[in-house]
N, C-alpha and C positions, 0 to 999 in steps of 0.2 A: 491496430491500421484498419483503415478502410480502403476496400479494394474491389476491382471489377475487371474480370477476364473476359477478353473477345478472341473469336475466330477471325482469321484474315477475312477481310471484305464484309464484316458483320457489324452492325450498330447496336444489335441487342446482346448484352453480356450473357456468358453461359453460366457464369457464377458472379455474385456479388453479396457484399454484407453493407452496401450503403444504405439500405433500407431500415437497418437497426439504429435507434436513436442513439446507444451506448454501444458500440462494438466491444465483444469479449476481449479479455486479456487473453492472448495467444503466446505459446512458447514455441521459439524457433527448434526446429527438428522434431517437435512433437505435434503441435497442431499446424505449424506451417512446413510443409515436406517438400513443397516444389523447389527443386534445386536453384533454379534461375532466381525465385522469388526470394529465397534465403540469401543469395549473394546480392541481389538488388536492394535488399532492407538494410544489410551491413552496410551499405554505402551511404545511407540516408541520416539526415538530422531530424531532431524532433520538429514537427510543423512543416517538413517539406513535402511536396507532391512531385511525382514522377511517373513517366511512362516507360515501360520496359518492352522490348520486343524478344521473345524467347524462342531459339531454335528448337526443335524437336528434342535433343539430346538434352537440354536444360528445363523441358517442360514434361510432356506426356510420352515421349519416346516414340519407337516404331509403332508400338501396339495402338497408342492412343488411350482414349477411355470411353469405349462405346457404351451407348450410342451417341453421346454429347460430343466427344471429341475424336475426329477421325485419325486414322493412322499419319504418322509423320507430320502433324500439324505445327504450324508455326503460330504463336498465339501472343496476343499483346495485353499487358496489365497496365491498368491505371491504379497508383498506389499513393496514399496519403498516410505517412507516419505521424500518427497523433502524439504518441508517448512511448517511452520504453523504460524498463528497469533492467540493469545488470545483476542478474541472479546467480551468476556462474559459480561465484565462490561460495555463497550461500548454499547453493544445491550440494556442492562437493562437501561441505561441512555436515549437513545432515544426512549424508550417506555413511558418515563415519559411525563407529560405535561409542556410546557414552564415555567408554574408558578413553578412547581416541580423541574425543572432543575434549576430554579434561586436559589433555597434554597440548591442545593448540595453543599458540602464543596469544596474549590477551588482545594485543593489537588487532590480529585477525579476527578474533571472536568479536570485537566492538564493531568491526567493519561488517561482519556478517549481521549483526543484530541491527545495524543502521539499514542495511539493504532490506531486511525482513521489514523493519518499521516503515520504511518507505512503500514497500508493497501493501502493508496495512493500511497507510494514508492513501494510496491510490483506490483501494477498495472502499475506504470510507467517503471518499470524495464521490464515488459512484453509488454511494448510498447502500452499498452491500454491508451491512453492519455487522451481521453476525460473522461472515468470513474475516472481516477487519478485526474483530474481537480475536479470532482464533489466531491470527498472525501475531498481534501484540502479545497474547499468552505465550505464544512460543518463543518469542523473544525474551519475555521474562524468566523463562526457563532456562535459557541459556546464560542469563545474566547472575543466575544464582550460585555461580561458582565462588569458592572461597578464594581471597586474594592474599598475596603474601606480602604485601606492603601497604601503608596507608595512602599512598600516591596511587596505586593500582585500584585500591578500594573508592577512592575518589572519583577516577574514570569510570568505574563499574556504576557507581551511584549517579553520575551525570547521565550515562545513557539510561539507567532505569527509571529515573525521574520522568524523561520524557514519554517512556512507555506506559507509567503509571497514569500520567495525565491523559494520554490518548484512551486508556481503559476506561477511565472515569467518564470522559465524555462520551465515549461509544455506548456505554451502559446506561447513559441518560438518554440516548437516542433510541435504544431498545426498551427504554420505559422500565429500567430497573435499578431505581434510585438508591436502593440499599447497597447494591454492589458498587454503584457510582461512589457513594460516600465511602465505603471501604478502600477502595482505591486512590480516592483523593486524600484520605488520612494516610495512607502508605506513603504517598507522595510528601506529606507534611512532615513524616519522620525522618525524610532526607533533608528536607529544606522548610522549616517551620514558617519562613516568611515568604513562601512562594504565592504570590496574588492568585495565580491560575488555580493552584490546589484549593486555597481558600474559596474562591469563587465556585469551583465545581462542588465542593462540600456544601456551600451555601445553597446552591440550586438544587442538589439533591434533597436537602432538609426541607427546602420549600416545597418541593415536589411531594414529600411525604407529610406535609403540613405540621413540621416540627418548627413553628415559626420563631421560638426563641433561640435555637441552635443556629437556624438559617441566618438571623440577624447577626449574632455573634461572629460567624465565619464572614459575613458579607461586609461587616463594618472592619473587621480586620484586614479584608482585602482592600477595602476602600482607604484605609490608613496608609497602606503601602502604595496604592496607585489612586489617589483621589480624584482625577481626571479621567478615569476609564468609563467611557460610556456603558459599557456592558454592566459593570458593577452597579453603577448608580441607577441603570435601569431596572436592575434586578431588586435593588433596595426600594425603589418606587412600586414595584410590583408587590413586595411584601407588604409595604404600608398600606 
């Protein structure tokens, strides 16, 4: 969120994060603890802006927060909700013991994995590649459970494939092409005709100046998606 807090009859905020180019991800109840702000945010949609006036009981109470906030202060908050991720179920899952996690229904495990992957994507978009990598690895660890049927394994593999592709791309951004190649090849073990996986492997090999392998991967990707501009552009770069 972007926010600015004002005292009554004041034009200068006593707190704001609007000067930050990219506001940090904050957690309700841990990083955002003002009761009125918690309630207000939960009524908002992504991209919405709002103004809230909080009585002392919803803000800083009878004591205030000296010397900035006087006692019994009514405050105004201007808020913009940029984005949010519902991680409640994932948080609850990771508080369980490994034994308890193993008994979790697959449907819920996949839901947790998807929530964590979205959080990794959010961090990736903010160019926080190391934290994104750690999130993706966390997802991969919970998808390593054994399945009781072919249908379940197919569901796990579908979810795992997305994470492996994310990891391959993230390691390219971290300039670690050998790891990017390893995760790309792991994705190909699940789907040998996955154009993205072939493309990531080709990029990694090109980065490592393994031109023959790069060409092989990229031509296989081009065969599947002949009009993909990224694949064709990488082949031109290789040439």
